[in-house]
PDB file of N, H, CA, C and O in Angstrom:
ATOM      1  N   MET A   1     113.600  88.442  78.850  1.00  0.00           N
ATOM      2  CA  MET A   1     112.528  88.022  79.628  1.00  0.00           C
ATOM      3  C   MET A   1     112.848  86.790  80.486  1.00  0.00           C
ATOM      4  O   MET A   1     113.470  85.857  79.977  1.00  0.00           O
ATOM      5  N   GLU A   2     112.456  86.748  81.745  1.00  0.00           N
ATOM      6  H   GLU A   2     111.951  87.506  82.159  1.00  0.00           H
ATOM      7  CA  GLU A   2     112.626  85.591  82.647  1.00  0.00           C
ATOM      8  C   GLU A   2     111.197  85.202  83.058  1.00  0.00           C
ATOM      9  O   GLU A   2     110.222  85.948  82.966  1.00  0.00           O
ATOM     10  N   LEU A   3     111.194  83.940  83.525  1.00  0.00           N
ATOM     11  H   LEU A   3     111.987  83.335  83.600  1.00  0.00           H
ATOM     12  CA  LEU A   3     109.859  83.335  84.092  1.00  0.00           C
ATOM     13  C   LEU A   3     110.097  83.194  85.597  1.00  0.00           C
ATOM     14  O   LEU A   3     111.103  82.596  85.979  1.00  0.00           O
ATOM     15  N   LEU A   4     109.208  83.723  86.493  1.00  0.00           N
ATOM     16  H   LEU A   4     108.390  84.209  86.182  1.00  0.00           H
ATOM     17  CA  LEU A   4     109.258  83.464  87.812  1.00  0.00           C
ATOM     18  C   LEU A   4     107.877  82.763  88.333  1.00  0.00           C
ATOM     19  O   LEU A   4     106.772  83.037  87.866  1.00  0.00           O
ATOM     20  N   GLN A   5     108.089  81.915  89.264  1.00  0.00           N
ATOM     21  H   GLN A   5     108.987  81.692  89.643  1.00  0.00           H
ATOM     22  CA  GLN A   5     106.948  81.268  89.919  1.00  0.00           C
ATOM     23  C   GLN A   5     106.701  81.934  91.243  1.00  0.00           C
ATOM     24  O   GLN A   5     107.656  82.174  91.982  1.00  0.00           O
ATOM     25  N   CYS A   6     105.487  82.241  91.579  1.00  0.00           N
ATOM     26  H   CYS A   6     104.711  82.046  90.979  1.00  0.00           H
ATOM     27  CA  CYS A   6     105.218  82.861  92.797  1.00  0.00           C
ATOM     28  C   CYS A   6     105.155  81.775  93.925  1.00  0.00           C
ATOM     29  O   CYS A   6     104.469  80.765  93.766  1.00  0.00           O
ATOM     30  N   ILE A   7     105.865  81.989  95.045  1.00  0.00           N
ATOM     31  H   ILE A   7     106.422  82.809  95.174  1.00  0.00           H
ATOM     32  CA  ILE A   7     105.974  81.015  96.094  1.00  0.00           C
ATOM     33  C   ILE A   7     105.023  81.367  97.230  1.00  0.00           C
ATOM     34  O   ILE A   7     104.821  80.511  98.091  1.00  0.00           O
ATOM     35  N   SER A   8     104.448  82.497  97.307  1.00  0.00           N
ATOM     36  H   SER A   8     104.612  83.193  96.608  1.00  0.00           H
ATOM     37  CA  SER A   8     103.410  82.831  98.254  1.00  0.00           C
ATOM     38  C   SER A   8     102.496  83.934  97.621  1.00  0.00           C
ATOM     39  O   SER A   8     102.943  84.802  96.870  1.00  0.00           O
ATOM     40  N   ASP A   9     101.182  83.831  97.981  1.00  0.00           N
ATOM     41  H   ASP A   9     100.819  83.127  98.591  1.00  0.00           H
ATOM     42  CA  ASP A   9     100.320  84.941  97.489  1.00  0.00           C
ATOM     43  C   ASP A   9     100.795  86.327  97.909  1.00  0.00           C
ATOM     44  O   ASP A   9     101.247  86.563  99.030  1.00  0.00           O
ATOM     45  N   VAL A  10     100.667  87.207  96.956  1.00  0.00           N
ATOM     46  H   VAL A  10     100.301  87.015  96.046  1.00  0.00           H
ATOM     47  CA  VAL A  10     100.893  88.626  97.144  1.00  0.00           C
ATOM     48  C   VAL A  10      99.739  89.312  97.046  1.00  0.00           C
ATOM     49  O   VAL A  10      99.078  89.342  96.007  1.00  0.00           O
ATOM     50  N   HIS A  11      99.389  89.961  98.211  1.00  0.00           N
ATOM     51  H   HIS A  11      99.926  89.937  99.054  1.00  0.00           H
ATOM     52  CA  HIS A  11      98.063  90.744  98.361  1.00  0.00           C
ATOM     53  C   HIS A  11      98.321  92.245  98.107  1.00  0.00           C
ATOM     54  O   HIS A  11      99.392  92.768  98.418  1.00  0.00           O
ATOM     55  N   ALA A  12      97.332  92.902  97.547  1.00  0.00           N
ATOM     56  H   ALA A  12      96.463  92.478  97.294  1.00  0.00           H
ATOM     57  CA  ALA A  12      97.335  94.395  97.429  1.00  0.00           C
ATOM     58  C   ALA A  12      97.407  94.952  98.808  1.00  0.00           C
ATOM     59  O   ALA A  12      96.692  94.488  99.696  1.00  0.00           O
ATOM     60  N   ARG A  13      98.260  95.948  99.026  1.00  0.00           N
ATOM     61  H   ARG A  13      98.841  96.325  98.304  1.00  0.00           H
ATOM     62  CA  ARG A  13      98.340  96.703 100.183  1.00  0.00           C
ATOM     63  C   ARG A  13      98.181  98.269  99.970  1.00  0.00           C
ATOM     64  O   ARG A  13      98.706  98.788  98.985  1.00  0.00           O
ATOM     65  N   VAL A  14      97.537  98.948 100.788  1.00  0.00           N
ATOM     66  H   VAL A  14      97.110  98.526 101.588  1.00  0.00           H
ATOM     67  CA  VAL A  14      97.293 100.405 100.698  1.00  0.00           C
ATOM     68  C   VAL A  14      98.254 101.031 101.771  1.00  0.00           C
ATOM     69  O   VAL A  14      97.874 101.081 102.941  1.00  0.00           O
ATOM     70  N   THR A  15      99.413 101.482 101.429  1.00  0.00           N
ATOM     71  H   THR A  15      99.722 101.441 100.479  1.00  0.00           H
ATOM     72  CA  THR A  15     100.232 101.975 102.421  1.00  0.00           C
ATOM     73  C   THR A  15      99.901 103.443 102.886  1.00  0.00           C
ATOM     74  O   THR A  15     100.321 103.829 103.977  1.00  0.00           O
ATOM     75  N   TYR A  16      99.152 104.269 102.072  1.00  0.00           N
ATOM     76  H   TYR A  16      98.811 103.955 101.186  1.00  0.00           H
ATOM     77  CA  TYR A  16      98.843 105.585 102.484  1.00  0.00           C
ATOM     78  C   TYR A  16      97.551 105.664 103.236  1.00  0.00           C
ATOM     79  O   TYR A  16      97.129 106.762 103.599  1.00  0.00           O
ATOM     80  N   ASP A  17      96.897 104.546 103.489  1.00  0.00           N
ATOM     81  H   ASP A  17      97.240 103.655 103.194  1.00  0.00           H
ATOM     82  CA  ASP A  17      95.568 104.566 104.274  1.00  0.00           C
ATOM     83  C   ASP A  17      95.577 103.650 105.423  1.00  0.00           C
ATOM     84  O   ASP A  17      96.216 102.602 105.335  1.00  0.00           O
ATOM     85  N   TYR A  18      94.928 103.944 106.494  1.00  0.00           N
ATOM     86  H   TYR A  18      94.409 104.796 106.565  1.00  0.00           H
ATOM     87  CA  TYR A  18      94.752 102.865 107.501  1.00  0.00           C
ATOM     88  C   TYR A  18      93.704 101.801 107.352  1.00  0.00           C
ATOM     89  O   TYR A  18      93.720 100.794 108.060  1.00  0.00           O
ATOM     90  N   ILE A  19      92.762 102.028 106.404  1.00  0.00           N
ATOM     91  H   ILE A  19      92.749 102.846 105.829  1.00  0.00           H
ATOM     92  CA  ILE A  19      91.718 101.191 106.189  1.00  0.00           C
ATOM     93  C   ILE A  19      92.043 100.346 105.023  1.00  0.00           C
ATOM     94  O   ILE A  19      92.322 100.810 103.918  1.00  0.00           O
ATOM     95  N   GLU A  20      91.992  98.940 105.340  1.00  0.00           N
ATOM     96  H   GLU A  20      91.765  98.563 106.238  1.00  0.00           H
ATOM     97  CA  GLU A  20      92.421  97.955 104.230  1.00  0.00           C
ATOM     98  C   GLU A  20      91.115  97.273 103.784  1.00  0.00           C
ATOM     99  O   GLU A  20      90.267  96.945 104.614  1.00  0.00           O
ATOM    100  N   LYS A  21      90.967  97.068 102.505  1.00  0.00           N
ATOM    101  H   LYS A  21      91.656  97.334 101.830  1.00  0.00           H
ATOM    102  CA  LYS A  21      89.850  96.336 101.907  1.00  0.00           C
ATOM    103  C   LYS A  21      90.025  94.916 102.319  1.00  0.00           C
ATOM    104  O   LYS A  21      91.070  94.349 102.000  1.00  0.00           O
ATOM    105  N   LEU A  22      89.093  94.269 103.008  1.00  0.00           N
ATOM    106  H   LEU A  22      88.244  94.729 103.268  1.00  0.00           H
ATOM    107  CA  LEU A  22      89.121  92.847 103.385  1.00  0.00           C
ATOM    108  C   LEU A  22      88.173  92.044 102.607  1.00  0.00           C
ATOM    109  O   LEU A  22      87.033  92.497 102.499  1.00  0.00           O
ATOM    110  N   PRO A  23      88.430  91.031 102.098  1.00  0.00           N
ATOM    111  CA  PRO A  23      89.833  90.520 101.909  1.00  0.00           C
ATOM    112  C   PRO A  23      90.533  91.288 100.802  1.00  0.00           C
ATOM    113  O   PRO A  23      89.944  91.663  99.788  1.00  0.00           O
ATOM    114  N   SER A  24      91.740  91.489 101.029  1.00  0.00           N
ATOM    115  H   SER A  24      92.220  91.185 101.852  1.00  0.00           H
ATOM    116  CA  SER A  24      92.458  92.409  99.977  1.00  0.00           C
ATOM    117  C   SER A  24      92.637  91.506  98.743  1.00  0.00           C
ATOM    118  O   SER A  24      92.594  90.282  98.863  1.00  0.00           O
ATOM    119  N   SER A  25      92.835  92.100  97.575  1.00  0.00           N
ATOM    120  H   SER A  25      92.871  93.095  97.478  1.00  0.00           H
ATOM    121  CA  SER A  25      92.828  91.467  96.365  1.00  0.00           C
ATOM    122  C   SER A  25      94.228  90.712  96.275  1.00  0.00           C
ATOM    123  O   SER A  25      95.164  91.101  96.973  1.00  0.00           O
ATOM    124  N   ILE A  26      94.365  89.612  95.396  1.00  0.00           N
ATOM    125  H   ILE A  26      93.604  89.296  94.829  1.00  0.00           H
ATOM    126  CA  ILE A  26      95.614  88.944  95.328  1.00  0.00           C
ATOM    127  C   ILE A  26      96.146  89.410  94.007  1.00  0.00           C
ATOM    128  O   ILE A  26      95.495  89.286  92.970  1.00  0.00           O
ATOM    129  N   LEU A  27      97.445  89.997  94.061  1.00  0.00           N
ATOM    130  H   LEU A  27      97.974  90.098  94.903  1.00  0.00           H
ATOM    131  CA  LEU A  27      98.068  90.417  92.840  1.00  0.00           C
ATOM    132  C   LEU A  27      98.788  89.366  92.072  1.00  0.00           C
ATOM    133  O   LEU A  27      98.799  89.319  90.842  1.00  0.00           O
ATOM    134  N   PHE A  28      99.427  88.469  92.912  1.00  0.00           N
ATOM    135  H   PHE A  28      99.418  88.507  93.911  1.00  0.00           H
ATOM    136  CA  PHE A  28     100.198  87.353  92.363  1.00  0.00           C
ATOM    137  C   PHE A  28      99.808  86.057  93.183  1.00  0.00           C
ATOM    138  O   PHE A  28      99.763  86.054  94.414  1.00  0.00           O
ATOM    139  N   LYS A  29      99.538  84.992  92.420  1.00  0.00           N
ATOM    140  H   LYS A  29      99.575  84.995  91.421  1.00  0.00           H
ATOM    141  CA  LYS A  29      98.863  83.748  93.164  1.00  0.00           C
ATOM    142  C   LYS A  29     100.045  82.750  93.230  1.00  0.00           C
ATOM    143  O   LYS A  29     100.813  82.534  92.293  1.00  0.00           O
ATOM    144  N   LYS A  30     100.097  82.182  94.424  1.00  0.00           N
ATOM    145  H   LYS A  30      99.473  82.358  95.185  1.00  0.00           H
ATOM    146  CA  LYS A  30     101.063  81.158  94.755  1.00  0.00           C
ATOM    147  C   LYS A  30     100.911  80.002  93.640  1.00  0.00           C
ATOM    148  O   LYS A  30      99.804  79.566  93.324  1.00  0.00           O
ATOM    149  N   GLY A  31     102.077  79.558  93.090  1.00  0.00           N
ATOM    150  H   GLY A  31     102.976  79.912  93.347  1.00  0.00           H
ATOM    151  CA  GLY A  31     102.139  78.475  92.090  1.00  0.00           C
ATOM    152  C   GLY A  31     102.060  78.936  90.592  1.00  0.00           C
ATOM    153  O   GLY A  31     102.437  78.204  89.677  1.00  0.00           O
ATOM    154  N   PHE A  32     101.532  80.233  90.389  1.00  0.00           N
ATOM    155  H   PHE A  32     101.226  80.828  91.133  1.00  0.00           H
ATOM    156  CA  PHE A  32     101.406  80.698  89.070  1.00  0.00           C
ATOM    157  C   PHE A  32     102.773  81.195  88.626  1.00  0.00           C
ATOM    158  O   PHE A  32     103.617  81.585  89.432  1.00  0.00           O
ATOM    159  N   VAL A  33     102.964  81.162  87.235  1.00  0.00           N
ATOM    160  H   VAL A  33     102.278  80.845  86.580  1.00  0.00           H
ATOM    161  CA  VAL A  33     104.203  81.578  86.598  1.00  0.00           C
ATOM    162  C   VAL A  33     103.873  82.856  85.882  1.00  0.00           C
ATOM    163  O   VAL A  33     102.843  83.006  85.224  1.00  0.00           O
ATOM    164  N   TYR A  34     104.882  83.846  86.059  1.00  0.00           N
ATOM    165  H   TYR A  34     105.719  83.723  86.593  1.00  0.00           H
ATOM    166  CA  TYR A  34     104.840  85.097  85.492  1.00  0.00           C
ATOM    167  C   TYR A  34     106.030  85.494  84.593  1.00  0.00           C
ATOM    168  O   TYR A  34     107.173  85.237  84.971  1.00  0.00           O
ATOM    169  N   PRO A  35     105.818  86.062  83.510  1.00  0.00           N
ATOM    170  CA  PRO A  35     106.971  86.547  82.638  1.00  0.00           C
ATOM    171  C   PRO A  35     107.396  87.903  83.248  1.00  0.00           C
ATOM    172  O   PRO A  35     106.544  88.709  83.620  1.00  0.00           O
ATOM    173  N   VAL A  36     108.641  88.132  83.342  1.00  0.00           N
ATOM    174  H   VAL A  36     109.334  87.477  83.041  1.00  0.00           H
ATOM    175  CA  VAL A  36     109.095  89.419  83.838  1.00  0.00           C
ATOM    176  C   VAL A  36     110.082  89.983  82.852  1.00  0.00           C
ATOM    177  O   VAL A  36     110.866  89.235  82.267  1.00  0.00           O
ATOM    178  N   PHE A  37     110.064  91.260  82.657  1.00  0.00           N
ATOM    179  H   PHE A  37     109.427  91.867  83.132  1.00  0.00           H
ATOM    180  CA  PHE A  37     110.921  91.991  81.657  1.00  0.00           C
ATOM    181  C   PHE A  37     111.701  93.055  82.279  1.00  0.00           C
ATOM    182  O   PHE A  37     111.214  93.826  83.106  1.00  0.00           O
ATOM    183  N   LYS A  38     113.001  93.100  81.853  1.00  0.00           N
ATOM    184  H   LYS A  38     113.396  92.474  81.181  1.00  0.00           H
ATOM    185  CA  LYS A  38     113.898  94.232  82.438  1.00  0.00           C
ATOM    186  C   LYS A  38     113.819  95.476  81.480  1.00  0.00           C
ATOM    187  O   LYS A  38     113.869  95.349  80.256  1.00  0.00           O
ATOM    188  N   ASP A  39     113.695  96.654  82.101  1.00  0.00           N
ATOM    189  H   ASP A  39     113.654  96.757  83.095  1.00  0.00           H
ATOM    190  CA  ASP A  39     113.821  97.942  81.367  1.00  0.00           C
ATOM    191  C   ASP A  39     115.270  98.389  81.262  1.00  0.00           C
ATOM    192  O   ASP A  39     116.185  97.666  81.657  1.00  0.00           O
ATOM    193  N   GLU A  40     115.472  99.595  80.722  1.00  0.00           N
ATOM    194  H   GLU A  40     114.729 100.182  80.400  1.00  0.00           H
ATOM    195  CA  GLU A  40     116.891 100.081  80.578  1.00  0.00           C
ATOM    196  C   GLU A  40     117.423 100.594  81.844  1.00  0.00           C
ATOM    197  O   GLU A  40     118.607 100.927  81.884  1.00  0.00           O
ATOM    198  N   ASP A  41     116.637 100.700  82.944  1.00  0.00           N
ATOM    199  H   ASP A  41     115.675 100.430  82.912  1.00  0.00           H
ATOM    200  CA  ASP A  41     117.153 101.095  84.306  1.00  0.00           C
ATOM    201  C   ASP A  41     117.366  99.963  85.222  1.00  0.00           C
ATOM    202  O   ASP A  41     117.516 100.170  86.426  1.00  0.00           O
ATOM    203  N   ASN A  42     117.389  98.693  84.684  1.00  0.00           N
ATOM    204  H   ASN A  42     117.266  98.525  83.705  1.00  0.00           H
ATOM    205  CA  ASN A  42     117.480  97.413  85.508  1.00  0.00           C
ATOM    206  C   ASN A  42     116.338  97.351  86.447  1.00  0.00           C
ATOM    207  O   ASN A  42     116.552  96.882  87.564  1.00  0.00           O
ATOM    208  N   ASN A  43     115.131  97.771  86.133  1.00  0.00           N
ATOM    209  H   ASN A  43     114.957  98.152  85.225  1.00  0.00           H
ATOM    210  CA  ASN A  43     113.851  97.461  86.909  1.00  0.00           C
ATOM    211  C   ASN A  43     113.228  96.268  86.102  1.00  0.00           C
ATOM    212  O   ASN A  43     113.302  96.144  84.880  1.00  0.00           O
ATOM    213  N   TRP A  44     112.637  95.453  86.925  1.00  0.00           N
ATOM    214  H   TRP A  44     112.577  95.553  87.918  1.00  0.00           H
ATOM    215  CA  TRP A  44     112.022  94.252  86.428  1.00  0.00           C
ATOM    216  C   TRP A  44     110.440  94.399  86.631  1.00  0.00           C
ATOM    217  O   TRP A  44     109.954  94.565  87.750  1.00  0.00           O
ATOM    218  N   LEU A  45     109.686  94.326  85.480  1.00  0.00           N
ATOM    219  H   LEU A  45     110.081  94.191  84.571  1.00  0.00           H
ATOM    220  CA  LEU A  45     108.307  94.586  85.396  1.00  0.00           C
ATOM    221  C   LEU A  45     107.495  93.279  85.011  1.00  0.00           C
ATOM    222  O   LEU A  45     107.898  92.465  84.181  1.00  0.00           O
ATOM    223  N   THR A  46     106.370  93.180  85.671  1.00  0.00           N
ATOM    224  H   THR A  46     106.042  93.841  86.346  1.00  0.00           H
ATOM    225  CA  THR A  46     105.390  92.115  85.222  1.00  0.00           C
ATOM    226  C   THR A  46     103.995  92.614  85.461  1.00  0.00           C
ATOM    227  O   THR A  46     103.742  93.710  85.962  1.00  0.00           O
ATOM    228  N   THR A  47     103.041  91.664  85.038  1.00  0.00           N
ATOM    229  H   THR A  47     103.246  90.774  84.631  1.00  0.00           H
ATOM    230  CA  THR A  47     101.600  92.139  85.151  1.00  0.00           C
ATOM    231  C   THR A  47     101.013  91.196  86.115  1.00  0.00           C
ATOM    232  O   THR A  47     101.371  90.019  86.160  1.00  0.00           O
ATOM    233  N   ASP A  48     100.052  91.735  86.942  1.00  0.00           N
ATOM    234  H   ASP A  48      99.762  92.691  86.905  1.00  0.00           H
ATOM    235  CA  ASP A  48      99.289  90.945  87.907  1.00  0.00           C
ATOM    236  C   ASP A  48      98.134  90.268  87.351  1.00  0.00           C
ATOM    237  O   ASP A  48      97.936  90.306  86.137  1.00  0.00           O
ATOM    238  N   GLU A  49      97.353  89.651  88.139  1.00  0.00           N
ATOM    239  H   GLU A  49      97.513  89.621  89.126  1.00  0.00           H
ATOM    240  CA  GLU A  49      96.155  88.837  87.740  1.00  0.00           C
ATOM    241  C   GLU A  49      95.085  89.724  86.992  1.00  0.00           C
ATOM    242  O   GLU A  49      94.283  89.255  86.185  1.00  0.00           O
ATOM    243  N   ASP A  50      95.159  91.072  87.347  1.00  0.00           N
ATOM    244  H   ASP A  50      95.811  91.453  88.002  1.00  0.00           H
ATOM    245  CA  ASP A  50      94.187  92.002  86.655  1.00  0.00           C
ATOM    246  C   ASP A  50      94.711  92.624  85.375  1.00  0.00           C
ATOM    247  O   ASP A  50      94.048  93.422  84.713  1.00  0.00           O
ATOM    248  N   GLY A  51      95.939  92.218  85.059  1.00  0.00           N
ATOM    249  H   GLY A  51      96.478  91.570  85.598  1.00  0.00           H
ATOM    250  CA  GLY A  51      96.549  92.917  83.939  1.00  0.00           C
ATOM    251  C   GLY A  51      97.311  94.164  84.179  1.00  0.00           C
ATOM    252  O   GLY A  51      97.857  94.756  83.247  1.00  0.00           O
ATOM    253  N   GLU A  52      97.370  94.622  85.528  1.00  0.00           N
ATOM    254  H   GLU A  52      96.927  94.142  86.285  1.00  0.00           H
ATOM    255  CA  GLU A  52      98.133  95.871  85.878  1.00  0.00           C
ATOM    256  C   GLU A  52      99.626  95.538  85.905  1.00  0.00           C
ATOM    257  O   GLU A  52     100.064  94.444  86.263  1.00  0.00           O
ATOM    258  N   GLN A  53     100.358  96.557  85.503  1.00  0.00           N
ATOM    259  H   GLN A  53     100.001  97.445  85.213  1.00  0.00           H
ATOM    260  CA  GLN A  53     101.809  96.390  85.557  1.00  0.00           C
ATOM    261  C   GLN A  53     102.408  96.843  86.927  1.00  0.00           C
ATOM    262  O   GLN A  53     102.045  97.851  87.532  1.00  0.00           O
ATOM    263  N   HIS A  54     103.440  95.907  87.366  1.00  0.00           N
ATOM    264  H   HIS A  54     103.735  95.088  86.875  1.00  0.00           H
ATOM    265  CA  HIS A  54     104.103  96.262  88.590  1.00  0.00           C
ATOM    266  C   HIS A  54     105.514  96.132  88.528  1.00  0.00           C
ATOM    267  O   HIS A  54     105.931  95.260  87.766  1.00  0.00           O
ATOM    268  N   MET A  55     106.390  96.844  89.196  1.00  0.00           N
ATOM    269  H   MET A  55     106.052  97.552  89.815  1.00  0.00           H
ATOM    270  CA  MET A  55     107.781  96.779  89.328  1.00  0.00           C
ATOM    271  C   MET A  55     108.024  95.775  90.500  1.00  0.00           C
ATOM    272  O   MET A  55     107.717  96.092  91.649  1.00  0.00           O
ATOM    273  N   ILE A  56     108.576  94.566  90.206  1.00  0.00           N
ATOM    274  H   ILE A  56     108.826  94.308  89.273  1.00  0.00           H
ATOM    275  CA  ILE A  56     108.879  93.612  91.323  1.00  0.00           C
ATOM    276  C   ILE A  56     110.244  93.568  91.799  1.00  0.00           C
ATOM    277  O   ILE A  56     110.560  92.932  92.805  1.00  0.00           O
ATOM    278  N   ALA A  57     111.114  94.274  91.050  1.00  0.00           N
ATOM    279  H   ALA A  57     110.858  94.790  90.232  1.00  0.00           H
ATOM    280  CA  ALA A  57     112.613  94.308  91.500  1.00  0.00           C
ATOM    281  C   ALA A  57     113.213  95.473  90.860  1.00  0.00           C
ATOM    282  O   ALA A  57     112.852  95.772  89.722  1.00  0.00           O
ATOM    283  N   SER A  58     114.182  96.230  91.538  1.00  0.00           N
ATOM    284  H   SER A  58     114.475  95.987  92.462  1.00  0.00           H
ATOM    285  CA  SER A  58     114.825  97.365  90.964  1.00  0.00           C
ATOM    286  C   SER A  58     116.207  97.443  91.229  1.00  0.00           C
ATOM    287  O   SER A  58     116.705  97.009  92.268  1.00  0.00           O
ATOM    288  N   ASN A  59     116.925  98.054  90.203  1.00  0.00           N
ATOM    289  H   ASN A  59     116.520  98.407  89.359  1.00  0.00           H
ATOM    290  CA  ASN A  59     118.367  98.306  90.242  1.00  0.00           C
ATOM    291  C   ASN A  59     119.182  97.070  90.380  1.00  0.00           C
ATOM    292  O   ASN A  59     120.255  97.084  90.983  1.00  0.00           O
ATOM    293  N   VAL A  60     118.680  95.983  89.822  1.00  0.00           N
ATOM    294  H   VAL A  60     117.808  95.972  89.332  1.00  0.00           H
ATOM    295  CA  VAL A  60     119.532  94.680  89.773  1.00  0.00           C
ATOM    296  C   VAL A  60     119.653  94.118  88.357  1.00  0.00           C
ATOM    297  O   VAL A  60     118.746  94.240  87.533  1.00  0.00           O
ATOM    298  N   ALA A  61     120.784  93.512  88.113  1.00  0.00           N
ATOM    299  H   ALA A  61     121.520  93.414  88.783  1.00  0.00           H
ATOM    300  CA  ALA A  61     120.938  92.933  86.777  1.00  0.00           C
ATOM    301  C   ALA A  61     120.203  91.676  86.745  1.00  0.00           C
ATOM    302  O   ALA A  61     119.676  91.363  85.677  1.00  0.00           O
ATOM    303  N   ASP A  62     120.080  90.849  87.831  1.00  0.00           N
ATOM    304  H   ASP A  62     120.509  91.103  88.698  1.00  0.00           H
ATOM    305  CA  ASP A  62     119.292  89.697  87.894  1.00  0.00           C
ATOM    306  C   ASP A  62     118.153  89.752  88.761  1.00  0.00           C
ATOM    307  O   ASP A  62     118.313  90.040  89.947  1.00  0.00           O
ATOM    308  N   VAL A  63     116.977  89.494  88.272  1.00  0.00           N
ATOM    309  H   VAL A  63     116.847  89.260  87.309  1.00  0.00           H
ATOM    310  CA  VAL A  63     115.691  89.769  89.036  1.00  0.00           C
ATOM    311  C   VAL A  63     115.750  89.091  90.493  1.00  0.00           C
ATOM    312  O   VAL A  63     115.234  89.638  91.468  1.00  0.00           O
ATOM    313  N   ILE A  64     116.352  87.981  90.559  1.00  0.00           N
ATOM    314  H   ILE A  64     116.771  87.537  89.767  1.00  0.00           H
ATOM    315  CA  ILE A  64     116.239  87.247  91.719  1.00  0.00           C
ATOM    316  C   ILE A  64     117.189  87.866  92.821  1.00  0.00           C
ATOM    317  O   ILE A  64     117.075  87.465  93.979  1.00  0.00           O
ATOM    318  N   GLU A  65     118.089  88.794  92.507  1.00  0.00           N
ATOM    319  H   GLU A  65     118.181  89.120  91.566  1.00  0.00           H
ATOM    320  CA  GLU A  65     118.917  89.504  93.493  1.00  0.00           C
ATOM    321  C   GLU A  65     118.217  90.416  94.422  1.00  0.00           C
ATOM    322  O   GLU A  65     118.729  90.808  95.471  1.00  0.00           O
ATOM    323  N   ASP A  66     116.939  90.773  93.982  1.00  0.00           N
ATOM    324  H   ASP A  66     116.523  90.454  93.130  1.00  0.00           H
ATOM    325  CA  ASP A  66     116.197  91.706  94.766  1.00  0.00           C
ATOM    326  C   ASP A  66     115.594  90.995  95.954  1.00  0.00           C
ATOM    327  O   ASP A  66     114.934  89.972  95.768  1.00  0.00           O
ATOM    328  N   PRO A  67     115.798  91.515  97.240  1.00  0.00           N
ATOM    329  CA  PRO A  67     115.267  90.801  98.342  1.00  0.00           C
ATOM    330  C   PRO A  67     113.794  90.592  98.413  1.00  0.00           C
ATOM    331  O   PRO A  67     113.310  89.519  98.772  1.00  0.00           O
ATOM    332  N   TRP A  68     113.069  91.655  98.059  1.00  0.00           N
ATOM    333  H   TRP A  68     113.462  92.527  97.767  1.00  0.00           H
ATOM    334  CA  TRP A  68     111.481  91.516  97.997  1.00  0.00           C
ATOM    335  C   TRP A  68     111.184  90.386  97.010  1.00  0.00           C
ATOM    336  O   TRP A  68     110.331  89.556  97.327  1.00  0.00           O
ATOM    337  N   CYS A  69     111.768  90.296  95.933  1.00  0.00           N
ATOM    338  H   CYS A  69     112.460  90.970  95.676  1.00  0.00           H
ATOM    339  CA  CYS A  69     111.472  89.342  94.848  1.00  0.00           C
ATOM    340  C   CYS A  69     111.753  87.899  95.328  1.00  0.00           C
ATOM    341  O   CYS A  69     110.983  86.966  95.097  1.00  0.00           O
ATOM    342  N   GLN A  70     112.967  87.778  96.044  1.00  0.00           N
ATOM    343  H   GLN A  70     113.592  88.535  96.232  1.00  0.00           H
ATOM    344  CA  GLN A  70     113.349  86.487  96.641  1.00  0.00           C
ATOM    345  C   GLN A  70     112.238  85.858  97.659  1.00  0.00           C
ATOM    346  O   GLN A  70     112.004  84.654  97.769  1.00  0.00           O
ATOM    347  N   MET A  71     111.636  86.850  98.337  1.00  0.00           N
ATOM    348  H   MET A  71     111.827  87.828  98.247  1.00  0.00           H
ATOM    349  CA  MET A  71     110.663  86.485  99.354  1.00  0.00           C
ATOM    350  C   MET A  71     109.340  85.850  98.721  1.00  0.00           C
ATOM    351  O   MET A  71     108.703  84.962  99.289  1.00  0.00           O
ATOM    352  N   HIS A  72     109.000  86.390  97.504  1.00  0.00           N
ATOM    353  H   HIS A  72     109.517  87.111  97.043  1.00  0.00           H
ATOM    354  CA  HIS A  72     107.758  86.015  96.795  1.00  0.00           C
ATOM    355  C   HIS A  72     107.824  85.108  95.567  1.00  0.00           C
ATOM    356  O   HIS A  72     106.825  84.511  95.165  1.00  0.00           O
ATOM    357  N   PHE A  73     109.073  85.011  94.953  1.00  0.00           N
ATOM    358  H   PHE A  73     109.885  85.496  95.279  1.00  0.00           H
ATOM    359  CA  PHE A  73     109.087  84.239  93.644  1.00  0.00           C
ATOM    360  C   PHE A  73     110.304  83.509  93.690  1.00  0.00           C
ATOM    361  O   PHE A  73     111.222  83.782  94.463  1.00  0.00           O
ATOM    362  N   ARG A  74     110.318  82.470  92.764  1.00  0.00           N
ATOM    363  H   ARG A  74     109.572  82.248  92.136  1.00  0.00           H
ATOM    364  CA  ARG A  74     111.550  81.682  92.511  1.00  0.00           C
ATOM    365  C   ARG A  74     111.715  81.653  90.928  1.00  0.00           C
ATOM    366  O   ARG A  74     110.769  81.506  90.153  1.00  0.00           O
ATOM    367  N   LYS A  75     113.041  81.810  90.555  1.00  0.00           N
ATOM    368  H   LYS A  75     113.809  81.929  91.184  1.00  0.00           H
ATOM    369  CA  LYS A  75     113.273  81.733  89.229  1.00  0.00           C
ATOM    370  C   LYS A  75     113.187  80.467  88.564  1.00  0.00           C
ATOM    371  O   LYS A  75     113.722  79.497  89.102  1.00  0.00           O
ATOM    372  N   LEU A  76     112.539  80.326  87.376  1.00  0.00           N
ATOM    373  H   LEU A  76     112.105  81.114  86.939  1.00  0.00           H
ATOM    374  CA  LEU A  76     112.441  78.986  86.640  1.00  0.00           C
ATOM    375  C   LEU A  76     113.521  78.865  85.632  1.00  0.00           C
ATOM    376  O   LEU A  76     113.607  77.852  84.938  1.00  0.00           O
TER     377      LEU A  76
END
């Protein structure tokens, strides 16, 4: 387990539809700390503000090596 702090709000996005719900819901809030867990395939999982599970990094030994994760979180 690792702890990550969100450095910018992460909003829900619907990639398969052109109509977005406004305002979009916030999955991860800036300043909040989230525990992340690595699975057997080196994917890193955490839960959002609604308790839903998300993969925030994939195929990396260290969670902060993932570019998307670097943009939204910092390792504590």
